[in-house]
C-alpha positions as CSV (number, residue, x, y, z in Angstrom):
1,X,23.0,-221.6,-48.8
2,X,25.3,-219.4,-46.9
3,X,26.2,-218.6,-43.3
4,X,23.9,-216.5,-41.2
5,X,24.3,-212.9,-42.3
6,X,23.0,-209.6,-41.1
7,X,19.5,-208.9,-39.7
8,X,17.4,-207.0,-42.1
9,X,15.8,-205.0,-39.3
10,X,18.8,-203.9,-37.3
11,X,21.8,-204.0,-39.6
12,X,23.8,-206.0,-37.1
13,X,24.8,-209.6,-37.3
14,X,22.6,-212.2,-35.8
15,X,25.2,-214.2,-34.1
16,X,26.4,-216.2,-31.0
17,X,25.4,-213.4,-28.7
18,X,24.4,-209.8,-28.3
19,X,26.5,-207.3,-30.2
20,X,28.3,-204.7,-28.1
21,X,27.6,-201.6,-30.2
22,X,23.8,-201.4,-30.2
23,X,21.9,-198.3,-29.2
24,X,20.4,-200.2,-26.3
25,X,23.8,-200.9,-24.8
26,X,25.0,-197.3,-25.1
27,X,21.7,-196.0,-23.5
28,X,21.9,-198.5,-20.6
29,X,25.5,-197.5,-19.9
30,X,24.7,-193.8,-20.0
31,X,21.9,-194.3,-17.4
32,X,23.4,-197.0,-15.2
33,X,27.2,-196.6,-14.8
34,X,29.0,-194.4,-12.3
35,X,32.2,-192.5,-13.0
36,X,34.4,-195.2,-11.4
37,X,33.0,-197.9,-13.7
38,X,33.3,-195.6,-16.8
39,X,37.0,-195.2,-15.9
40,X,37.5,-198.9,-15.7
41,X,35.8,-199.5,-19.1
42,X,37.8,-196.7,-20.7
43,X,41.1,-198.3,-19.4
44,X,39.9,-201.7,-20.7
45,X,39.1,-200.4,-24.1
46,X,42.5,-198.6,-24.3
47,X,44.5,-201.8,-23.9
48,X,42.3,-204.6,-25.4
49,X,41.8,-205.0,-29.1
50,X,38.2,-204.2,-29.9
51,X,35.9,-207.0,-31.2
52,X,32.1,-207.2,-31.8
53,X,31.1,-209.6,-29.0
54,X,33.3,-208.4,-26.1
55,X,35.5,-205.3,-26.1
56,X,34.2,-202.6,-25.5
57,X,32.7,-204.2,-22.4
58,X,29.3,-203.7,-21.0
59,X,30.2,-203.3,-17.3
60,X,32.9,-204.2,-14.7
61,X,32.5,-207.0,-12.1
62,X,33.9,-207.1,-8.6
63,X,32.6,-210.6,-7.4
64,X,30.8,-213.7,-8.5
65,X,29.4,-216.3,-6.1
66,X,26.8,-219.1,-6.8
67,X,24.2,-217.7,-9.1
68,X,25.1,-214.1,-8.6
69,X,27.4,-211.5,-10.2
70,X,28.3,-208.3,-8.4
71,X,29.3,-205.3,-10.5
72,X,31.8,-202.7,-9.5
73,X,28.9,-200.5,-8.1
74,X,27.8,-203.3,-5.8
75,X,24.6,-204.3,-7.7
76,X,23.7,-208.0,-7.7
77,X,22.7,-209.8,-10.9
78,X,21.3,-213.3,-11.4
79,X,23.6,-214.8,-14.0
80,X,21.7,-216.6,-16.7
81,X,24.5,-216.2,-19.2
82,X,27.8,-217.3,-17.6
83,X,29.4,-218.0,-21.0
84,X,28.1,-221.6,-20.3
85,X,30.8,-222.4,-17.8
86,X,28.8,-222.2,-14.5
87,X,27.0,-225.5,-14.2
88,X,28.2,-225.7,-10.6
89,X,27.8,-222.0,-10.0
90,X,30.5,-219.4,-9.6
91,X,33.3,-220.1,-7.1
92,X,31.9,-223.4,-5.8
93,X,33.8,-224.0,-2.5
94,X,34.6,-227.7,-3.3
95,X,36.2,-226.7,-6.7
96,X,38.1,-223.7,-5.1
97,X,39.4,-226.0,-2.4
98,X,40.6,-228.6,-4.9
99,X,42.4,-226.0,-6.9
100,X,44.1,-224.6,-3.9
101,X,45.2,-228.0,-2.7
102,X,46.6,-228.9,-6.1
103,X,48.5,-225.6,-6.4
104,X,50.3,-226.5,-3.2
105,X,51.1,-230.1,-4.3
106,X,51.8,-230.0,-8.1
107,X,50.9,-226.8,-10.0
108,X,52.2,-227.9,-13.4
109,X,53.1,-231.1,-15.3
110,X,55.5,-230.8,-18.3
111,X,54.9,-232.9,-21.3
112,X,56.6,-236.4,-21.2
113,X,55.2,-236.7,-17.7
114,X,51.8,-237.7,-16.3
115,X,50.2,-237.1,-13.0
116,X,47.5,-238.7,-10.8
117,X,44.8,-236.1,-11.2
118,X,45.0,-236.2,-15.0
119,X,44.8,-240.0,-15.1
120,X,41.9,-240.0,-12.7
121,X,40.0,-237.4,-14.7
122,X,40.5,-239.4,-17.9
123,X,39.4,-242.6,-16.3
124,X,36.3,-240.9,-14.9
125,X,35.3,-239.2,-18.1
126,X,35.9,-242.2,-20.3
127,X,33.8,-244.4,-17.9
128,X,30.8,-242.1,-18.6
129,X,30.8,-242.9,-22.3
130,X,28.8,-246.0,-23.3
131,X,31.2,-248.6,-24.4
132,X,34.2,-246.7,-23.0
133,X,36.5,-244.2,-24.6
134,X,40.0,-242.7,-24.6
135,X,40.8,-239.1,-23.9
136,X,42.9,-236.1,-24.8
137,X,42.8,-232.8,-22.9
138,X,43.2,-229.2,-24.1
139,X,43.1,-225.8,-22.4
140,X,40.2,-224.6,-24.6
141,X,37.1,-226.0,-26.4
142,X,38.4,-224.6,-29.6
143,X,41.7,-226.4,-29.2
144,X,39.7,-229.6,-28.5
145,X,37.8,-229.1,-31.7
146,X,41.1,-229.0,-33.5
147,X,42.2,-232.3,-32.0
148,X,38.9,-233.9,-33.1
149,X,39.3,-232.7,-36.6
150,X,42.9,-234.0,-36.8
151,X,41.9,-237.3,-35.3
152,X,39.1,-237.7,-37.8
153,X,41.5,-237.2,-40.7
154,X,44.0,-239.6,-39.3
155,X,41.3,-242.3,-38.7
156,X,39.5,-242.1,-42.0
157,X,42.2,-240.8,-44.4
158,X,39.7,-238.2,-45.5
159,X,40.1,-234.5,-45.1
160,X,36.6,-233.2,-45.7
161,X,34.0,-232.4,-43.1
162,X,30.2,-231.8,-43.2
163,X,28.9,-229.3,-40.6
164,X,25.8,-227.1,-40.3
165,X,25.1,-223.5,-41.2
166,X,24.4,-221.3,-38.2
167,X,26.7,-223.5,-36.0
168,X,29.5,-222.4,-33.7
169,X,32.5,-224.5,-32.8
170,X,35.1,-221.9,-31.7
171,X,36.8,-218.8,-33.1
172,X,40.1,-220.1,-34.5
173,X,40.5,-220.5,-38.2
174,X,39.9,-224.2,-38.3
175,X,36.8,-223.8,-36.0
176,X,35.3,-221.0,-38.0
177,X,35.8,-223.0,-41.2
178,X,33.4,-225.7,-40.0
179,X,31.3,-223.1,-38.2
180,X,28.5,-221.3,-39.9
181,X,28.2,-217.7,-38.6
182,X,29.1,-214.6,-40.7
183,X,30.3,-212.8,-37.6
184,X,33.3,-215.1,-37.5
185,X,33.8,-216.1,-41.1
186,X,33.2,-212.8,-42.9
187,X,36.3,-211.3,-44.6
188,X,38.5,-213.9,-42.9
189,X,40.0,-214.9,-46.2
190,X,40.6,-218.5,-47.3
191,X,39.4,-220.9,-44.7
192,X,40.2,-224.6,-44.2
193,X,39.5,-226.5,-47.5
194,X,37.0,-229.3,-47.7
195,X,34.5,-227.8,-45.2
196,X,31.1,-228.6,-46.5
197,X,27.9,-227.3,-44.9
198,X,24.3,-228.4,-44.7
199,X,21.1,-226.6,-43.5
200,X,20.6,-226.9,-39.8
201,X,17.5,-228.8,-38.5
202,X,15.1,-226.3,-37.1
203,X,11.5,-227.4,-36.3
204,X,10.6,-223.8,-35.6
205,X,11.7,-222.5,-39.0
206,X,11.9,-225.5,-41.3
207,X,13.7,-224.9,-44.6
208,X,11.5,-227.6,-46.2
209,X,8.2,-226.4,-44.8
210,X,7.7,-229.6,-42.7
211,X,6.1,-227.9,-39.7
212,X,3.5,-230.2,-38.1
213,X,4.4,-233.2,-40.2
214,X,8.2,-233.6,-40.1
215,X,9.6,-235.9,-42.9
216,X,13.2,-235.5,-41.7
217,X,14.2,-234.1,-45.1
218,X,16.9,-232.2,-43.2
219,X,18.5,-235.5,-42.2
220,X,18.0,-236.8,-45.7
221,X,20.0,-233.9,-47.0
222,X,23.0,-235.0,-44.8
223,X,22.9,-238.4,-46.4
224,X,22.5,-236.9,-49.8
225,X,25.7,-235.0,-49.4
226,X,27.6,-237.9,-47.9
227,X,26.6,-240.1,-50.8
228,X,28.0,-237.6,-53.3
229,X,31.1,-236.6,-51.3
230,X,32.8,-239.9,-50.5
231,X,35.9,-238.1,-49.1
232,X,33.9,-236.6,-46.2
233,X,35.6,-238.0,-43.1
234,X,33.3,-236.6,-40.4
235,X,30.0,-235.0,-39.7
236,X,30.4,-232.5,-36.8
237,X,27.6,-230.7,-35.1
238,X,26.1,-229.6,-31.8
239,X,23.4,-232.2,-30.8
240,X,21.4,-229.2,-29.6
241,X,22.2,-225.7,-30.9
242,X,23.1,-224.1,-27.6
243,X,22.7,-220.4,-28.1
244,X,19.3,-220.6,-29.9
245,X,18.2,-223.7,-27.9
246,X,17.3,-225.4,-31.2
247,X,16.4,-229.1,-30.7
248,X,16.4,-231.2,-33.9
249,X,13.2,-233.1,-34.6
250,X,12.8,-236.7,-33.1
251,X,14.7,-239.2,-35.2
252,X,17.1,-236.7,-36.8
253,X,20.3,-237.9,-35.1
254,X,19.4,-241.6,-35.4
255,X,19.1,-241.1,-39.2
256,X,22.3,-239.1,-39.4
257,X,24.2,-241.7,-37.3
258,X,23.0,-244.4,-39.7
259,X,24.0,-242.3,-42.7
260,X,27.5,-241.8,-41.2
261,X,27.8,-245.6,-40.7
262,X,26.7,-246.3,-44.2
263,X,29.2,-243.9,-45.8
264,X,32.2,-244.4,-43.5
265,X,32.1,-241.0,-41.9
266,X,32.7,-240.3,-38.2
267,X,30.1,-238.5,-36.1
268,X,31.6,-235.8,-33.9
269,X,29.4,-234.1,-31.3
270,X,30.4,-230.7,-30.0
271,X,28.9,-230.4,-26.5
272,X,31.4,-227.8,-25.2
273,X,28.6,-225.5,-23.7
274,X,25.9,-228.1,-23.0
275,X,27.6,-231.0,-21.4
276,X,27.7,-231.9,-17.7
277,X,24.0,-231.9,-16.9
278,X,22.9,-228.7,-18.6
279,X,20.2,-230.5,-20.5
280,X,19.1,-232.9,-17.7
281,X,21.5,-235.6,-18.8
282,X,25.3,-235.8,-18.3
283,X,25.7,-235.4,-22.0
284,X,23.0,-234.1,-24.4
285,X,23.5,-236.9,-26.9
286,X,21.9,-239.2,-24.3
287,X,18.5,-237.8,-25.2
288,X,18.9,-238.9,-28.8
289,X,19.7,-242.7,-28.5
290,X,22.9,-242.3,-30.5
291,X,26.6,-242.5,-29.6
292,X,29.1,-240.2,-31.3
293,X,32.5,-241.5,-32.4
294,X,34.1,-238.4,-30.9
295,X,32.7,-236.2,-28.2
296,X,34.1,-232.7,-27.4
297,X,33.4,-231.2,-24.0
298,X,34.7,-228.1,-22.2
299,X,33.6,-224.8,-20.6
300,X,32.1,-225.9,-17.3
301,X,34.5,-228.9,-17.1
302,X,36.9,-226.6,-15.2
303,X,34.2,-225.6,-12.7
304,X,33.9,-222.2,-14.2
305,X,37.3,-221.3,-12.9
306,X,40.0,-223.2,-14.8
307,X,40.1,-223.5,-18.6
308,X,39.7,-227.2,-19.4
309,X,38.3,-229.2,-22.3
310,X,38.5,-232.8,-23.4
311,X,38.1,-235.0,-26.5
312,X,36.5,-238.4,-25.7
313,X,36.9,-240.8,-28.6
314,X,36.0,-244.4,-29.2
315,X,39.0,-246.6,-28.3
316,X,39.3,-247.9,-31.8
317,X,40.2,-244.4,-33.0
318,X,43.5,-244.6,-31.0
319,X,45.4,-245.1,-34.2
320,X,47.8,-242.1,-34.5
321,X,50.7,-242.8,-32.1
322,X,53.2,-241.3,-34.6
323,X,51.3,-237.9,-34.8
324,X,50.9,-234.9,-32.6
325,X,47.1,-234.5,-32.3
326,X,47.2,-231.9,-29.5
327,X,50.6,-231.4,-27.9
328,X,49.4,-228.5,-25.7
329,X,51.6,-227.1,-23.0
330,X,48.9,-227.5,-20.4
331,X,47.5,-230.7,-21.9
332,X,47.6,-232.7,-18.6
333,X,47.3,-229.8,-16.2
334,X,47.1,-231.2,-12.7
335,X,45.3,-228.0,-11.6
336,X,42.8,-228.2,-14.4
337,X,42.2,-231.9,-13.7
338,X,41.7,-231.3,-10.0
339,X,39.1,-228.6,-10.9
340,X,37.3,-231.0,-13.3
341,X,37.3,-233.9,-10.8
342,X,35.8,-231.6,-8.1
343,X,33.2,-230.4,-10.6
344,X,32.2,-234.0,-11.3
345,X,32.0,-234.5,-7.6
346,X,29.6,-231.6,-7.2
347,X,27.4,-232.7,-10.0
348,X,27.1,-236.2,-8.5
349,X,26.9,-235.2,-4.8
350,X,24.4,-232.4,-5.3
351,X,22.4,-234.4,-7.9
352,X,22.6,-231.5,-10.3
353,X,21.6,-233.6,-13.3
354,X,18.3,-234.6,-11.7
355,X,17.9,-231.0,-10.5
356,X,18.5,-229.6,-14.0
357,X,15.8,-231.9,-15.4
358,X,13.3,-231.1,-12.7
359,X,13.8,-227.4,-12.5
360,X,14.1,-227.1,-16.2
361,X,10.8,-228.9,-16.8
362,X,9.0,-226.7,-14.3
363,X,10.5,-223.5,-15.8
364,X,9.7,-224.5,-19.3
365,X,6.1,-225.2,-18.4
366,X,5.8,-221.9,-16.6
367,X,7.2,-219.9,-19.5
368,X,5.0,-221.6,-22.0
369,X,1.9,-221.1,-19.9
370,X,2.7,-217.4,-19.2
371,X,4.3,-216.4,-22.5
372,X,3.4,-218.9,-25.1
373,X,0.2,-217.1,-26.3
374,X,1.8,-213.6,-26.5
375,X,1.7,-212.1,-30.0
376,X,5.5,-211.3,-30.0
377,X,6.6,-214.8,-29.0
378,X,7.4,-217.3,-31.7
379,X,8.5,-220.2,-29.5
380,X,9.3,-221.1,-25.9
381,X,11.6,-224.1,-25.8
382,X,14.2,-225.9,-23.7
383,X,15.7,-229.0,-22.4
384,X,16.9,-229.1,-18.7
385,X,18.2,-225.7,-17.7
386,X,18.8,-224.7,-21.3
387,X,15.9,-222.4,-22.1
388,X,15.1,-220.1,-25.0
389,X,12.4,-217.6,-25.7
390,X,12.3,-216.7,-29.4
391,X,10.7,-213.4,-30.5
392,X,9.0,-213.2,-33.8
393,X,11.2,-211.8,-36.5
394,X,8.9,-209.0,-37.2
395,X,9.4,-207.8,-33.7
396,X,13.1,-207.4,-34.6
397,X,16.3,-207.5,-32.7
398,X,15.7,-204.1,-31.4
399,X,13.0,-205.5,-29.1
400,X,15.2,-208.3,-27.9
401,X,17.9,-205.7,-27.2
402,X,15.4,-203.6,-25.2
403,X,14.2,-206.6,-23.2
404,X,17.7,-207.7,-22.4
405,X,18.6,-204.3,-20.9
406,X,15.3,-204.0,-19.2
407,X,16.0,-207.3,-17.4
408,X,19.5,-206.2,-16.7
409,X,18.2,-203.1,-15.0
410,X,15.9,-205.4,-12.9
411,X,18.8,-207.6,-11.8
412,X,18.9,-210.4,-14.4
413,X,21.7,-211.0,-16.9
414,X,21.3,-213.2,-20.0
415,X,22.2,-213.0,-23.7
416,X,20.4,-212.6,-27.0
417,X,21.3,-215.0,-29.7
418,X,20.6,-214.9,-33.4
419,X,19.1,-211.5,-32.9
420,X,15.8,-212.6,-31.4
421,X,16.3,-215.5,-29.0
422,X,16.5,-214.7,-25.2
423,X,18.9,-217.5,-24.1
424,X,18.6,-218.4,-20.4
425,X,21.3,-220.7,-18.9
426,X,21.4,-220.5,-15.1
427,X,23.7,-222.5,-12.9
428,X,22.4,-225.9,-12.1
429,X,22.8,-225.0,-8.4
430,X,20.2,-222.3,-8.6
431,X,17.7,-222.2,-5.8
432,X,14.0,-222.4,-6.6
433,X,13.5,-218.9,-5.2
434,X,16.3,-217.5,-7.5
435,X,14.8,-219.2,-10.5
436,X,11.3,-217.9,-9.7
437,X,12.6,-214.4,-9.3
438,X,14.5,-214.6,-12.7
439,X,11.5,-215.9,-14.6
440,X,9.3,-213.2,-13.0
441,X,11.7,-210.6,-14.3
442,X,11.5,-211.9,-17.8
443,X,7.7,-212.2,-17.7
444,X,7.4,-208.7,-16.3
445,X,9.7,-207.2,-19.0
446,X,7.7,-208.9,-21.8
447,X,4.4,-207.8,-20.3
448,X,5.6,-204.3,-20.1
449,X,6.7,-204.3,-23.7
450,X,3.3,-205.8,-24.8
451,X,1.4,-203.1,-22.9
452,X,3.5,-200.4,-24.7
453,X,4.9,-199.3,-21.4
454,X,8.3,-197.7,-20.9
455,X,11.1,-200.2,-20.7
456,X,13.0,-199.9,-17.5
457,X,16.4,-198.2,-17.9
458,X,15.5,-196.8,-21.3
459,X,13.8,-193.8,-22.8
460,X,10.9,-193.9,-25.3
């Protein structure tokens, strides 16, 4: 078993998101961008190091508010991508006001000192974990993953980890060592030692052929590895694979939790992109009836404005006072904490968790009703406002690429994951009218493709 490689139909990696060098992107840019935007993109490419998932960039933005992006040409786009930071929408006024006030009062807190916003944020986050927790902050999700890995080693005395192929936990060397995507691991040289991998649970493409009568052999494989690798200190995984919206079969995490307990391994959940109400619960693990030993959250924690992440660990894991687990310059940023506290306020006051569950359920039912029987659709799935439409592999990544740029031309931005999954992640603040419009765009684009019609913004 190896990390996800290249698609056989397109020759590009099936990865975290859409690759920036496809024919569809070049065609869309030729037909959609004005000279001013082309100049901005050329200046950007001239000074930023190129990489497959970002530079060269697609377009240039001028504004972002609520659910909408505005590009440099004044076009409005519904943002169903957002890099998973926009649970409370772009530029929420309560978050902006909290940041401005904190900048005036205390913009930075050096190490060796603490501050009230950081303490209040830690208290609030830890109170959300069943049984309580203790926290460490970091300026990025990847940094928080590093803290979790070091804490697991300190707590267990074991250096090995078990994670899942096709997973993503960040782009640093330690994070790609436990991750499972070729886009990040390929040709990187020696990675962190002791990083074992297992097949990811996927009810839609089961490695063991369990479709229709799941025997949880995928979970049994985890225990098989743990029983033969007694120096594995932690199992680390996303409770739901965010980018492909892959939800493990019922009972999977309960069985893995029990296996970890039997073999003395910690369970670490990476909820960096799906925490804070995205799935219709504050944390995705709440759907599963299990509690991780360590929870890593981030992205939307800073309100989509300030980089902020956190490690929330069981209090009994506070056993390394003589070690530096994080030691980040902005570890207790008062501005980041103020942004996060304001974000939690918005989620509570605007009832965004309940809204995510309600709107997500209605959206999923609609997509299944309108798209589920289409020949090109393999699966329509979701939890809360985390929605995925998987195209059949034979349709190929080229079709997903065409659909994405067709929808972009119609005013909807989302990303393609794993080459054939249309991943839809709107702000939890989205209005019902905006959601209806966005789903209509997706349905129209797919209907157009089924009818063999010309894709908007492209040539036959």
